[in-house]
N, C-alpha and C positions, 0 to 999 in steps of 0.2 A: 504493497500501501504505498511506503512512506517514498517510493519513485513515481507515483502521481501528484504528489506536494509541490507547489511553487514555492511556498514558507514551511519547512520542516522543521524549523526554531520552535516558530509558535505552537508547531503539535506537540512537540516535546516538551513545552513548556506546561501545554495542557494536559500532558501526559504525567509529568511530576506530580501536578496539584491532584492527582488522582490516585497514584500510587501512595501505599504508606511507605516508612522510612522501612529503607532494607529492600524495598518490593523489586523484581524483574518486571524488563522491559523484552520480551520477545522480538526479533524482528526477522522477517524473511524475506529479502527483494534481489531483484535480477543482478548478477556481477559483470561489471564492465570491464575487467579483468580475463573473464572466459573466455572458451576458444569458441564458442557459436558465435554463427554467423554473423547473428544481430548485433553480439559487442564486438566484434572485428569490424563491420561496418560503422560502426556509431564511432569508435575510436579514430577510424578513419577521417571522419568526415567534422571530424569537431563536434559532437551531440545538434547537428542541423540535422532535419529531413528525416524525422526518427519517427513520425508522427506524432500526436498532439498528448497522447495516454501517459506514456511516460516522462515528467519533466524535469527530473532528475535522476541519472544513476549513479550507483556507488560503487567504490572497492572497496576492501578490507581498509585501509589504510584512511580516505576519507570520512567512510563511515565512523569508526572510531572515532576521527578528529571531532566529526559531529556529534558522537554523543558526550564525549568529554567536555566539548565546551558550552554546552547543554546540560550539566548536572549528572550525568552518568557515568559508572564506571564500566568499561567491557569486562564484563566477567569470562565470555569464552566467544571466540570467532572463530568459524571457519565456514567451510564451501563443499556444494555437494553437485553432483550432476544425477540427477534423475532419466531414468527410460520408461516412463509410467505405460508400457507397449499394453501391460495384459488388459486394463481398464479400457483406457483409451480405444482400442481397436476391439474391443469386446461391445462397447456403446457403438462403432462408428459399425462396426456387423450388424448389430442387431436392428438397428436404428434401415439399415440399407436395407436390407432383406425383408424386413418386416413393410416396407414403404413398398417394394418390388409385388409382393405376394399380396397388398394391399388393392394394388393397382389392378392385379390380375382378376383379384375375388369382384371388383367392382363392373369390370367387363364380363364378366360370366351373368348369367341368370340370378334375380335377386333372390331366386329360391334356393342358393346354396345351400347344400347338405351339411351337416356337422361335420362329414368325413373331411372335406374339403378345408374347413379350420382346421382338425387335427393335424393336416398334413402342412399347414403352412409353417405351425408349431413347432411341428419334428424338425423340419427344414433350419428353421432358426435354429434347435436348438443344435442340429448338427451343425450348421455354419459356426456359432458361436464357439464349440466346442474345437474344433477345429483350430480357430483363432486362437484361444487362450493357449493351447499344444503349441503352436506356433511362435508366438510370444513368449510364452516361459522358455522357448530357444534362446529366443531373441537375446531376453533379457540376461540368460546365463553368459553369452555372449559377449554382451557391451558392460558384464562385471568389469571385467580389468581397463579397457578403455575407459571407462566410468572414473574407475579409482586413478588411472594415471591422471586426466585431467583435471582431478582435484589437488593435484598437486602443486604447492607454491602457492595455494590459493588462487586457483584458475578454475574451478566448478561452477557451472552453470546459475547458481542461486548461493547468493550468501544470506549464511545463517549467523545472529548474533543475540545472545543472551548479556543484557548490561543491566547494572544495578542503580538504582537510586542512591547517589551520594551523600543525599542531604545530611544523613548522621555520620558520617566520615569526612567531613569538608575540612576539618580546622587546619589539616595539613594539605597545602594545597602545591603541586606539581604542575610543574610547565614542562611538555614532553621536550621544548629545546632547551630550558635549562638540565635539564633530567641528563640530554645528550650529551652536552658538555661536560657535565658533572663526570659522567662514563669517561670521556677521552682522557680528560686530566688523571682521573684513576686510574685508569689504561698505562697511560705513561709513566704515573709512578709505578706500577706494577713491573712496569717492561725493565723499569730501572733497578729494584728491588730484586728481582730472580738472577741478576748476575751479579750480585752482592753476597749470593746464599757460598757458604762451605757445602756443596754438594756431596763432597767425601765424605765427612764427619757426619750433615744430616741424614745419610744413607746407612748408618750403625747399625740397625734396627730392621732394614729392608734395603738391600740392595740394589732394587730396581732404581731407585731414587739417581744412582748413578747413568744413567740412560740422558738423564733431565740437562747434565754440564752439559752436553754437545751443543745444543739448542733450546735452552731450555724456555723460552718466550715463543717459540713455534712449538713444541712438542709437549710444553704444559700452557701456558698462559693462552693462548688461540685455542687450543683442544677445550677448554674449559669456560671459555666464555659464554658459548650458549646456555647452557645451564646456570650458570650465576646470574645471568640476566632475568632468567624466568623469574628465580628467587627476589630481583629487585623489582623487575615490574610487578610482582604479586604486590609487594608493601606498597609499589608507590599510584597505584590505581586502582587496588583491592582494600586492602587492609585498612588504611588510614590512621588516623588518631585514635581506631579504640583500642590500639596497640599502647603501652605503656613502655614496655623495656623488650628489648630484643637480646636474648641471649644465644650466644653462637656456640657451640660447643666443638672444640675440636679444629680451631681455625689454622686453617695454616698460610695461604697467599691472600692477603686479607684485603681484595677488589671488595666481593659485596657489603661486609660490613662497613668501610672505609664510605661508600656510593650511599649506603644507607644511614649512617652519620651526616654525609653531609645535607641529605635532604630534610633531617631536622628530627631522625629516630634517636634516644638513646640506646647505645647500644652497649654492651659487653661483651668478652670473649672468655671462655675456657680450655686451658691448655695446658700439658705438664711442660714445660719449658724446659727443664732440668733433663727432660730425655733425647735431647738433640744437644748438649754440651751448648759450646758459642756459635753453633749455628743457626741457633734462632735470635740471635742477637739481631739484626737487622730486622726482620719482621719485630720484634718489641719493640725496636728502636722507633722504627716506623708508626706502630700501633699509638705508642703516646706520645709522640708528635701530633696523632690527630685528635688527642685526649679520648683513645679509648679506652675504658676498665681493664684489665688481664688476671684473671684468676687463676695463679700456677698453683693448678692441682689434677688430680686423677679424677674423675669425677666418679669412677666406679670404685677404687679402693678409699678413697679417702672424705672425711666428714664434708660437707657439703651447706653447712649450717651459714657459713658467708655468703650464701649466693643469693640474690634478690629474688623474692616469690612473685606471682602474679606476674609472668612474663611469657611473653613468644619466646620457643625453643628452636633453635635451626642445628638438622642435623644433615650435613650436607656432605656426603662421601665419607661417613663415618660409620656405619654400622658395619661394610664390608670388611672392617680391618680388627673386629673383635675376634676374641680366640676363644671365644664362649658364647652361652646364650646372652641375649639382651637383655633378657627378666629383669636382672637387678637394676640395669641402666635406665630402662623406660619407667620402672617404679621410682627411682629416686629423679627423673626428668616430670613424673605428673606430679611428684610433690611440691615443684617450682610452679605449677599450673593452679590456674583456679576457671572459672567455669567460662573467662573471657579470652582465656590464651586460645595459642592454637601452636601446634607442633607440625615442623614442614620437613619433611624426611626426603631423602634425594641420595640413591644407591643405584651403583651399574645395573645393568640390567644383565642377567647370567645368560638370557636366552638372545642375545642380541646377535644379528647374522652375521657378525665375524664368528661367533663363539659355535652358531651351527655348524658354517663350514667347515673349521677346526674341528668340529666332531667328527664330519663325516669324513676329513682328511686322517683321523686318526691321532689327531694331535691333542693335549693336552688343555684343558681350560683355565688351569691354574697360573702361576705367575712361574716365570722360566724356573726350571731347577737347581739353577745354577746359583741365580740371587736369591732363592730360598734357604739354601745350602750354606752360604757363606755370611747370611746375615747370622746377626747376634741373637741371642733366644729373650723373651719372646719374638718371632717374627711378623713386624706389623703389615706387612703387604694386602695384599685382597684375600680374605681367608675365607668368607662366603659373599659372594653377588647373590642377588636377589631378582625374582620375579615381580612383577604388580600384584599377582594372586598371592605371594607370601608376604609382601607388605600388609596386604589387605588382613590376614591373620596374625600378622605383628599386631595390628590395631585392636581387631576382635578381644585377643587374647589378654593386649592390654587395657582394655575397657576405653578405648579412643573412639571416638564417630570420626568417619572419613566424611570430610567437606568439599574435598575434590581432590581427584585423582589423573596420571596422565603419562607422558612419555615425553624423551627428548630426544634430539637425534644432534649431534655434533654437525655443523653446517661449515665451520672453517678452517681453511688452511688447506682443502681437503685434494687428493688425487683425483687423475678419473676415476681409477677405480672405486673410490671411495662414494664419489658422485652417484654412480651408476646403484651403488647399493646402498646409498639411503633413499635413492626411488623406491625400493623392495621395501625399505623400513616404512614408506611415507604411504603403500599400499597397504603394509602388512606391519601396525603398529608395533605389536607384541614381539618383532625381531628390531625395535628401535634400538639406541645404546643407552639407556639410563630408564629409570621409571622413580616417580615421586609421589608422596600422596601429602594433604593438609587436614590437619585432623585437630578434637579436640577432645576433653574428656567427657566421658559419658557421667550425666548427673548421678550422685551418688545412689537416689531413691531407684534408678534403673535397674544400677548394678545390683543394689541389693535384691532386688524382686527378682534378680536376674539368679541370685544364689541361693535364693528361698525356693526358687523353683528344680536346681539342682538337688536340695536336701530332700524335697517331696519326691521325687520321681527317680534319685539313686542315678543320676546320668550325672555327664559332662560335653552333654552334646551342646548345652547354651553356656558352657561356661566364658563368661566374658573376660577370663584372668584376673580375678579381683581376689587371688590365694594370697599376696602378700602386705602389698601395702595400697589398698583401692584407693586412697586419696592423697 
């Protein structure tokens, strides 16, 4: 509908008045960047001679900009290519067959018997059945082209979920300012990674030695897409609902620094002593940005000094644990309140490169040489996860997922990796990493689940409240 409006701003203002605080707006509109012939024609002629019905057509970027400028935070945006041949062709066939038979009946005697009427409906049914069968085959054949057409937001239809941000408008985010902040911090990180003593840093994970050849390309560029996803969530969705952000296991402090400059109070937790003097450049930089560092092992050490009622970031941390995350999750939950969110991001063990390695008979674990020559305990990747496993983790930990998804590395790619990215976009479960954003389940919900367990003598509904539910 929005493509028919001359002044969409007025429409959005009225929508905000109708929406409750935090309410959602769903928009579906033709995508100007799609590969459909109408969109290509529209782009070529600059919007002229396209008919009087579609006043303004949008791309994902322009629609996001319009919504943000009019009081909405874009919660989710993607594109779809539809080929509804089953229903459209079925109706066309039904109408055409019935129309032909109706004319034939009218030409015959007005005393047509019931048999001729019966034949009309039999023919309609047979023709429609054939069309449905043919359309099913067509839809199956079109599935892959449709998915390919959706890559890089090129699908025929834009689908947007936007949230009324009147309740989180205290932190004003300007997209141009955000881009400049990201660029400034990125240049700082580019200098910072060159100052790190990677030999000393790799005592418990010899895999870090690979980064010393070119830490900028091999590590920084590779991780930026996932880090920017965290930043964009807090820039355009979370807002002032968040009091403090606690980043557990800070390494290269790109996203903590950007969030700090956006106006968030952010603190980090890292066992600095674990890296000797190798962490000193990072520690010095964090101090220069007025970001508080808690030097402790959150699993082994007491956490009484950590702030409570905070959002917690676990970015590329869980895969390094040497055992169950249960104790860590219980400690994190003790720092959260009903308004807190937990953002977890881990490498996807089912990513396409791992699938290929398995087919070729290669191990999915870090190179054995790195594992063998690292000091004990090994701090490399011990257990990567699937999205399903993250869902189970949240379920067992009495956490409710509010958002989940996949992430793909898009920077500094070879031709081979770009081709693999096409597969990842068509089949998301082969993406590079997975993430969830979750909140605490209320005490009442947990208690009800435990009561049900006690009554039925089963743990099928166990929400994981065995140790520290609160």
